[in-house]
Residue, then its C-alpha position, 0 to 999 in steps of 0.5 A: m509544555n506550558a498551557n500557550n504552547k498546548q494552545l498554539s500546537s492544537w492550533v497549528f494542528y487543527s487548522s492544518i488539518l482543516a486547510f487540507c480538508i478544505i483544498i482537497a474537497i474544492k480540487l476533487r471532481l468526477m472524470t467525464y470518462a472511463d471509471d468514474v463514468t462507468f460507475s456513476h451510471a452503473l445503476d441507471n437500468i438495474s439495481v444494486f443486487d442484480y448489478l453486484f450479482q452480474r459483476y460477481h459473476t462476470w467480471s470482479g470479486r471487489v462486491v463490497i467495495e462496488w456496492i459502496m461505490v455504485s450506491t455513493i458516487n453520484f453523491h458528490g458531497l459525500w465523497k468530497i468528505m470522505i477522501p481527505a477524511c480517510f487520508v487524515f484518519s489514514s495518516y492518524l491510525v499509522w501514527g497510532i501503530t507506529l510512533k504512538d509511544k514516541i511522538d504526541f498525536k498531533s505532530g505524529t499525525l501531521l508527520v505521517m500526513a506530510a510523508m504520505l503527501l510525499l507519494n509519486d504524483p500519479v501513484a497519489g493521484n491515482a489511488q487516493w485523489w481520482v474518486t474511483g481510485f478512492y474507492n478502490y485503494l484509500l478506503p480499503m487501505t484505511c480499513a486495514l490500517f484500522l483493523m491492524k491498530v484495534l489488533l495491536s491494542s490490548h484495550s480495544s472495546l468490543r464495539k471497536l472489534s466488531t466495527s474492524i472485522l465488518l470494516s475487514f471484508l471492505a479491505t480484502s475486497s481490495e486484492q492488493v490489500a487482502v495479499v497484505l493482510i493475509i501475510t502480516t496478520p499471522f505475526i501478531y500472534f508472536i508480539s507479547s499478549e500484553k500489546r495486542l488482542s488476545n489469541k481467540m479475538l485475533t483468530i476470529a479477525y483472521v477467519a474474517i480476513l481469510a473470508g474476505s479475500a477468498v470472495t475477492l480472490l475467488s470469484p468466478g467473474s475473475v476468470s472471465r475477466f483474465a481472459v477479457e484482459a489478457s486478449r485486450y492488453m497482453p495475450q502473451i501472458a498465457d504462455m508465460n511461467i510463473l517466473q517470467k510472470a513475477l518478473i513482470g511484478v518485479d519490473r514495476l516495483v523496480e520501476n517505482v522505487s527507481y524512477g522520478r526520485n520516489l520520495c517515500f523510498i530516498g526517506a526510507i533509506l534516509v531513516f534505514l541508515g539513521f537506525i544503523y548509525k544509532r545501533g552503532a552496528n559492525d556486523v557484515i549484514s550492516k556494513i552491506s545493507v549500508v552500501f547498498c542502501v548508499i548506492s541506492f541512494v545515488i542512483c535514484l538522485t542522479s541516474p536514469s534507470f533500467y526497466m521494461k516499462d511496458i509490454s504489449y503484444m506488438t513490444y512483448l517479443g523484442k523486450f522479452y527475448v532481445i532487447d532490454f528484458g533478456s539484457i544482463k544490465v536490466y537483470s542487474f538492475y532488478l537484482f541490485y534494488l530486490l538486495t537493496l530492499i532485502c538489506m533494508a527489511v533485513g537489517s532492521i530486525e536487531n537492535n544494538d541490545g540483541e533485541r529483535d523487532y519484525r515488524a519493519f521487516i515484515t511490513l516492507m516485505s508485504g508490500c514487495v510481495s503484493t507488488i511483485a503479485i500483480g505481474l499476474s494479472p494482464t493489466a500489470y501495465a494497464s492499470g497505470e500508477r495506482v497498483l503501486y500505492v499498496f507498496n508505497v504506504c508500506l515504505v511510509l509504515y516501514g520508515a515509521f517502524t524504524l524511526k520509532r527505534i531511532i528516537k529516544 
């Protein structure tokens, strides 16, 4: 690339980033209702320590997130900078984790930003651009990506490692992010030691992840919160077995990939089909994967979806036992999309030279597990679309991992 092209490339990159940050910052504002109001006034008559102690023992294990949120949410300029900055930085981190060896950081970062901007409006709106959603989803996800970037680098400085371990407590303060980190981190041990940190450093990081996750997932307030939210949103959850709860999570997962033409899912399918084509595979798994992906692609673009959408105490009996939930149509739809996701994951493992790479597989499967797990919560539907954010980020990561293996 000559000097003029480099100069033009830099101008396009930095002007795009600047324009994006300014536009997002101008559009951001606190809502005059719901959680934005609650957390804006959380410290009106109580100290930070007393508030966090009370919340941890009566409501939520997200003590690190809530500490940062209640301390900074009233500084509007701060989160107006942090939200677009975290979005850009998380896109850079996704590039660094997946496409660094294939695409330069300017093109790669803009490509990932474009992919992240394709997230369904309700998902992105609730998890990225809504101020409270930012603290609970975009911010911890950015910290998790930073941790993964450091762990997957053999030359990370002690300062970076220490920072990433500290930020892991913020990342694991979000339950779904914690689940993804718990699942994915152990697989880093199987990566060549030349491409990651030492086993000792990796073990220290994983212990920090487990400790932070335990603080979040095992908080005493979670029990009382479950009881309150169950009585409010889904009283019948106490009578459900683990399969029924898992099916609620599957319903949310299928709803997300099939409804409203999920562009991240469609993009992941196209990248996967491109990988299969480039690989020139002629095995049974590849053929089955192509069939499922092509049918899913067509259905996403042309057909209505079948899922429960909502289970409340008023509609539960009908949906769960009689009409939609018990019909073979819905179960078939669930099974079809689960098989499609499994085919995409399994089909991405092996190259045409026989070399195996499990990163796309692990990323996609961990995203699915973290989404299905929300069926354990009585607010699986009441929480809206933000609980689907982690899965959509995993779709972007999956697509980037797979794209890397297509590019020569």
